Each structure stands twice: as structure tokens, then as C-alpha cells.
Phi, psi and omega in degrees: 000133184282146176259007181292146171288152183248132172254120177269144175234131182237132176227112172284147181214150174208114181054056179241041182298335182278351188239335191295323182291316178295321179299313179301317181296316182291322178295317178298320179299319179293313185288337176296343178280357183235073181294344180279354179241143164269160176214153172238147179238113183257123171254130172246117184261128185267053178061056178300147179257001178254210186264017185300311184296318180299318179294320178295322179294324176297317179296315182295331180293333181258346182223103182293348176288341180272124180240144185232135169243126178246125180278155179290332178207178178283111182263014174094172188275358179249312186290316183295309177301321180297317180297315178298322181300316184274000177269352181287156186236004185285171175289339173210152182234132175256125178256126173214145181289161183264007182266006179071010173277348169257098187294123177300337182293351176276345183305319178304326177290326175297313182296321178299315178296321178296318179293337176284350177114357179284135178277337179226128174233112186245139175276143175235149183240077176296337178233136180220142177270005178281190182307118184296328180293313179297319180297318179295318179297320179296316180299318179296317180298314183295326176289323175295317179298320180298322180289327183276334188282155177283345180238159180284122178269159176269112182293143175066017177280146180246352188102339176298118182170186180243138184228125180293156180302325179299325178291314180296325177298321178292321178298317178297322182293330178295321176057047179276124182284344181212072192272151164267093196297319181299320178290321179298318179300317180294324181294333182293335172091003178292146177294133186244129172261135181251142179237106179288144176212159178267110183288122180285164176284145175296126183266326183226148179084178183245135178298138180272356178278132174227187183301318183295314182295320178293320177295319180299313179296318182298312181293322178299318179298320182289310185287338180281336189228013178205138173259004184299315181302315182290328178287323175296321178300316179296316181298311180295327177299315177296315182296313180292322177298314178296318178298321179296319178297317179296317179296319179297317178296320179299314179298320180297315180297314180297321180293320179293322181286315182247059188303319186273337188246345184272111178268127178289315179081148182275333185298308180296329178293312180297314180298316179298319180296314180296320179296313181295318179293324177298313178298318181299315180293324177299313182291324176296322177297317177298314178300321179297325178297317179292319178295320178299322178296318177297320181300320179297320180295314188284343179292327179056039175280157176296148180299310171218166171242126184272140174273318179199158172236144181231133177070014173270144176250155181292000000 
């Protein structure tokens, strides 16, 4: 039995048939430089509809270090990666996406930081070759989240990084069914070393991120780590409510004093109603996000349901 430490690598995938073989080859090339470590490579497939699973099975048939989890259906862009992340068994786990925008060649810098004693080594992307508009919006959002959150967030982090087993044990203990993982890692309080990298453009395949998935992640990050939106809603509700009462009293007094000559008019009434209803619906939406988060917790549904596992041992 080997006494070597094990480094786990996890890559979630969905319809990445054009990338998984190159990703596996590049990861193996990197890990071959570390003969003092064993490694396992876990792929969790979110019910791909292309040839991704078949290609992964071919790789796993020739390399027992490659392990595969196949979900019964698509469980989304948050639950599936999280489930794969907490299924790893190594002394440290490296998380990288399967679209090759997280370069495996950065892994040696993660390992170096880990060997220096850091429990978390996270990559940050101050520069990205992807869509500049989306990149700018993301940078703005993360800075806003950092200001709103009760804990210090890592700016420009994507989740790409290395996490010690002690960190994963804490993540498992939280048992969050729908976590904002980057925020959860920061909340645990471990010292984090950051490694900046230039994120390359996706060369093959189609990005699975769309407006809904980006909105979902953004709202999850806010409601998971800040009470400021709901408190602002309450504050503005009190202020607007008080202001409305004062305006109503003012109109009543003016009408009583100038009964024959003071015209109330329909325009201010209509404008005021639309403004108040707009604010009200906005605040109801914010409240709904928090209630929805509670709803996910109390349902106690499984994070994912697995269809099969390959190369896992009991």
C-alpha cells in the first residue's frame, strides 16, 4: 500500500465531447511531473446528450485513475459540480472546468502554494480573453458582492483552484443543498493564496452559461452572504410609506383650504401609483429570492441522483 499523498482533480462536464480528451491529456502531463503524489481524476457528467460519456468511459477503461459519475438528468450548473467536488477523497482537491478555460498548466502553482502551507489556493482572472462585456459585468458584480457581504470575497475568482481536505471536510459538514461555493470557502476563514492567470477564450464547443445561469449565480451569491438587500427593502418601504402618508395629508390639507380652486389632477396620481407599484414589485422579488432559498433548504431533496459510477471502489 502506497504512503503517497493523493491529489484529486474534479471536472464537471456537460456536452464537452470536443474537450475532455485534451483536458485529460494535459492534466496527466502536469501530474506526471509529481511522482511523489498519486492522483485521481473525477469527471461528473450532468447527463450529456452528446458523446461525452462514451469518450470518458474509453479513457477510464485504460486508466483506473479516471473516475466517472453520471447523473440521471441535468441537475444544473451549481448542484452537479458541488456534488462532484465533495465526492473526492484526496488530501487536496483541484477544481477545474472542462471547457479548457481553466488551464491545467496552472496546477503546479496550486501545488506549490499548498506545499507552502496554504489550505486554499485560488486562481483569479483579472484579464480574460472571453467576451469583454461579460467580463466587465462580472468584475463589477464581484466588487459589489464584496462590499455587500459580511466576509471578504476573493475578487475575480472562478472556483478554479486547490482545496485542502480540511477545507472539504468543513464544506461537507455545512451540507448546503444549493451553495454559492466561492462564498462558502471565504466564509470558512482559511488563509487563501491567489494565483492570477489570463483566462483563454473557449476554442471548441458552446458555453453553457446564459443569462439565466449567470443571474442565478449572481442572486445566489447575494442572498447567501448578505442581508443588505432585504434590509434596504424594509428601509425604503418605511421611507416611501411615510413619504406617501405625508403627501396624502398635504393634498388633503390643500384641497380643504382651496376646495374650489385646487385641482388634484390625474397625472400625479397615475405616476405615483406606477412608481409605488414598481418599487413594491421590486421588493417582493427580493423577498421572494430569500424565501426561495429557504424553500430549497426545507425540501431536503438529494443534491443529485447518480445513474452510474465507474472506477470507484467501496
